[in-house]
C-alpha positions as CSV (number, residue, x, y, z in Angstrom):
1,M,64.3,-9.7,-127.7
2,E,67.8,-9.8,-129.2
3,M,68.7,-12.7,-127.0
4,K,65.8,-14.8,-128.4
5,Q,66.8,-14.0,-132.0
6,W,70.5,-14.9,-131.2
7,L,69.4,-18.2,-129.7
8,R,67.2,-18.9,-132.6
9,T,70.0,-18.4,-135.1
10,K,72.4,-20.6,-133.0
11,S,69.7,-23.3,-132.7
12,S,69.3,-23.3,-136.5
13,L,73.0,-23.5,-137.0
14,L,73.3,-26.4,-134.5
15,K,70.5,-28.3,-136.2
16,W,72.3,-28.1,-139.6
17,V,75.6,-29.1,-138.1
18,L,74.0,-32.1,-136.5
19,R,72.2,-33.0,-139.8
20,L,75.5,-32.8,-141.7
21,L,77.3,-34.9,-139.1
22,F,74.5,-37.5,-139.1
23,A,74.6,-37.7,-143.0
24,Y,78.4,-38.1,-142.8
25,V,78.1,-41.0,-140.4
26,C,75.3,-42.6,-142.5
27,V,77.5,-42.5,-145.6
28,I,80.4,-44.1,-143.6
29,V,78.1,-46.8,-142.3
30,A,76.6,-47.5,-145.7
31,T,80.0,-47.7,-147.3
32,L,81.3,-50.1,-144.7
33,A,78.2,-52.3,-144.9
34,L,78.3,-52.6,-148.7
35,A,82.0,-53.4,-148.5
36,I,81.4,-56.2,-145.9
37,I,78.6,-57.6,-148.0
38,S,80.7,-57.6,-151.1
39,I,83.6,-59.4,-149.3
40,F,81.2,-61.9,-147.8
41,I,79.7,-62.7,-151.2
42,T,83.2,-63.1,-152.7
43,F,84.2,-65.6,-149.9
44,T,81.0,-67.5,-150.3
45,F,81.6,-67.9,-154.0
46,V,85.1,-69.1,-153.4
47,I,84.0,-71.6,-150.8
48,I,81.2,-72.9,-153.1
49,D,83.8,-73.3,-155.9
50,T,86.1,-75.2,-153.5
51,I,83.4,-77.6,-152.5
52,S,82.0,-78.1,-156.1
53,D,85.4,-78.3,-157.8
54,S,84.6,-75.6,-160.3
55,T,86.0,-72.1,-161.0
56,H,83.0,-70.3,-162.5
57,L,81.8,-68.5,-159.4
58,G,85.4,-67.7,-158.3
59,D,86.1,-66.1,-161.7
60,F,82.8,-64.2,-161.5
61,A,83.7,-62.9,-158.0
62,E,87.2,-61.9,-159.1
63,A,85.8,-60.0,-162.1
64,Y,83.0,-58.2,-160.4
65,F,83.0,-58.3,-156.6
66,V,86.7,-57.9,-155.8
67,P,87.0,-54.5,-157.6
68,V,83.8,-53.3,-156.0
69,S,84.9,-54.3,-152.5
70,E,88.4,-52.8,-153.0
71,Y,86.8,-49.5,-154.2
72,L,84.4,-49.4,-151.2
73,W,87.1,-50.2,-148.7
74,D,89.3,-47.5,-150.1
75,M,86.4,-45.0,-150.0
76,F,85.7,-46.0,-146.4
77,L,89.4,-45.5,-145.5
78,W,89.3,-42.1,-147.2
79,L,86.1,-41.1,-145.4
80,V,87.4,-41.9,-141.9
81,P,90.2,-39.6,-140.9
82,G,93.2,-41.2,-139.2
83,L,92.8,-44.7,-140.8
């Protein structure tokens, strides 16, 4: 009887540890995905500006997307130990 109760508490603890680990990985993946999308949009705006000989989209990207992508990249590096 005591063995079943001990296994039940260990099983519950293991489930919570796995849930926390899965949530941590999901936060890392979402952060990296948003950073990549932000960088891709910035490069797309710069390429469009180069082709169309204007600077409006590049200025917009530098004002809004570059700080966001830098913040997300820094947060990703902070979340992943050893980088």
